[in-house]
C-alpha positions in Angstrom: -20.5 -2.9 -11.4 -22.4 -5.5 -13.3 -20.8 -5.6 -16.8 -17.2 -5.5 -17.9 -16.1 -2.5 -19.9 -15.0 -4.5 -22.9 -12.1 -3.0 -24.9 -11.0 -0.6 -22.1 -7.6 -2.3 -21.8 -7.0 -2.0 -25.6 -6.3 1.8 -25.5 -2.7 3.0 -25.1 -4.0 6.6 -25.0 -6.5 5.9 -22.1 -3.6 4.6 -20.0 -1.8 7.8 -20.6 -4.9 10.0 -20.0 -5.8 8.3 -16.8 -2.3 9.0 -15.4 -2.3 12.6 -16.6 -5.3 13.2 -14.4 -3.2 12.0 -11.4 -0.5 14.6 -12.0 2.4 12.3 -11.4 5.7 13.4 -9.9 9.2 11.8 -9.6 8.2 10.8 -6.0 5.4 8.5 -7.3 5.5 4.9 -8.2 3.4 3.4 -11.0 2.9 -0.4 -11.0 1.7 -1.7 -14.4 -0.1 -5.1 -14.1 -0.4 -7.2 -17.2 -0.3 -10.9 -17.0 0.3 -11.2 -20.8 2.9 -8.3 -20.7 1.3 -6.8 -23.8 -1.9 -5.0 -22.5 -2.0 -1.6 -24.5 -3.5 0.4 -21.6 -0.7 -0.7 -19.2 1.9 0.0 -21.8 0.5 3.5 -22.4 0.4 4.2 -18.7 4.0 3.0 -18.1 5.3 5.0 -21.0 3.7 8.1 -19.7 4.9 7.5 -16.2 8.5 7.2 -17.5 8.1 10.6 -19.2 7.2 12.0 -15.8 10.4 10.4 -14.3 8.1 8.4 -12.0 9.5 5.0 -10.9 7.8 2.3 -12.9 7.2 -1.3 -12.0 5.9 -4.0 -14.3 4.1 -7.0 -12.8 3.7 -9.7 -15.4 3.7 -13.4 -15.9 5.8 -13.1 -19.0 9.2 -11.5 -18.6 10.0 -11.4 -22.3 7.2 -9.0 -23.3 7.1 -5.2 -24.0 5.9 -4.3 -20.4 9.2 -5.7 -19.1 11.3 -3.5 -21.4 9.4 -0.3 -20.5 9.4 -0.5 -16.7 12.4 0.2 -14.5 11.6 -2.6 -12.2 10.3 -6.0 -13.3 8.5 -8.4 -11.1 7.7 -11.6 -13.0 6.7 -14.6 -10.9 7.3 -17.9 -12.7 3.9 -19.6 -12.7 4.1 -21.9 -15.7 1.3 -22.6 -18.1 -2.3 -22.1 -16.9 -4.5 -25.1 -16.4 -7.0 -23.5 -18.8 -5.2 -22.0 -21.7 -6.3 -18.4 -22.2 -7.3 -17.7 -18.6 -4.8 -15.6 -16.6 -7.2 -15.5 -13.7 -5.8 -18.7 -12.3 -2.1 -19.0 -11.5 -0.9 -15.7 -13.0 -3.8 -13.8 -11.3 -3.2 -15.4 -8.0 0.6 -14.8 -8.1 0.0 -11.1 -9.0 -2.4 -10.7 -6.1 0.2 -12.1 -3.8 2.8 -9.7 -5.1 0.4 -6.8 -4.7 -0.2 -7.8 -1.1 3.5 -7.8 -0.5 4.0 -4.4 -2.2 1.1 -2.8 -0.3 2.2 -4.2 3.0 5.8 -3.0 2.4 4.5 0.5 1.4 2.3 0.7 4.6 5.4 -0.2 6.7 7.6 2.3 4.9 4.9 5.0 5.4 4.9 4.4 9.1 1.4 2.7 9.3 2.9 -0.3 11.1 4.8 -0.6 14.4 6.9 -3.8 14.8 4.5 -6.4 13.4 1.4 -4.5 14.3 -0.9 -2.5 12.0 -0.9 0.6 14.1 -2.7 3.1 11.8 -6.0 1.4 12.3 -9.4 3.2 12.2 -11.6 1.7 14.9 -14.8 2.2 12.9 -16.7 -0.8 14.4 -16.7 -2.9 17.6 -14.3 -5.5 16.2 -11.7 -2.9 15.2 -12.1 -1.1 18.5 -11.3 -4.2 20.4 -8.4 -4.9 18.0 -7.1 -1.3 18.6 -6.9 -1.9 22.3 -5.2 -5.3 22.0 -2.6 -3.7 19.6 -2.0 -0.8 22.0 -1.6 -3.2 24.9 1.0 -5.3 23.0 2.9 -2.3 21.5 3.0 -0.3 24.8 3.4 -3.1 27.3 0.6 -1.4 29.4 -2.4 -3.2 30.8 -5.9 -3.2 29.3 -7.2 -0.4 31.5 -4.3 2.0 30.8 -4.5 1.3 27.1 -8.2 1.8 26.9 -7.9 5.1 28.8 -5.1 6.4 26.5 -7.0 5.4 23.4 -10.1 7.3 24.6 -8.0 10.4 25.5 -6.3 10.3 22.0 -9.6 10.5 20.3 -9.2 6.8 19.3 -6.1 7.6 17.4 -3.8 4.5 17.9 -0.5 6.1 16.9 -1.2 9.1 19.2 -2.2 6.8 22.0 1.0 4.8 21.7 3.1 8.0 21.7 1.2 9.1 24.8 2.1 5.8 26.6 5.6 5.4 25.4 6.6 9.1 25.9 4.4 9.9 28.9 2.8 12.9 27.2 -0.7 14.1 26.8 -2.7 13.8 23.5 -2.0 17.3 22.2 1.8 16.8 22.7 1.6 13.4 21.1 -0.3 14.8 18.1 2.3 17.5 17.7 5.2 15.0 17.9 3.5 13.0 15.2 2.9 16.0 13.0 6.6 17.1 13.4 7.5 13.8 11.8 4.9 14.0 9.0 2.9 11.1 10.6 5.9 8.7 10.9 5.3 7.0 14.2 8.9 5.7 14.6 10.2 9.2 14.0 7.9 10.6 16.7 9.0 7.9 19.1 12.7 8.6 18.4 13.2 5.1 17.0 14.4 5.9 13.5 
């Protein structure tokens, strides 16, 4: 990406069309992000999401704008005026990024991708992440490095499966089955719900 797609945010219809392609359901959540609170694309997307009975969230720096009235949930950090008038990439953009980090972290926890304060659903796709996986498994299981490394290897480098193996004293196939029974929710598989 080298050039901005100018005017893309000015189309209410494009916001609706892009979400139609996603086939929304009432189980989904749509977060509309518009620092100004008036971005047509975001307004169109949120209006369409409401028609689908999808939960809608508005993330804006201005709580008295149309986006706030359309969404079911409003998140509007008070950031005050920007240092450079007309630039929402400063305080408003930073605040929105922080809120999105909080929302995505909470979603990962709710979906079972965390255990205690550990990111447990980690893909060890490089050496650094492989070492991190072992450290996380040692901390989560209370086992020593050698035992954790062996379990991780036997699990096919699947951290949640390895943790179930260690905490429940089962083999990899049984641990995978337990995880599948609980639709991937680690706490459910461990009986900790």
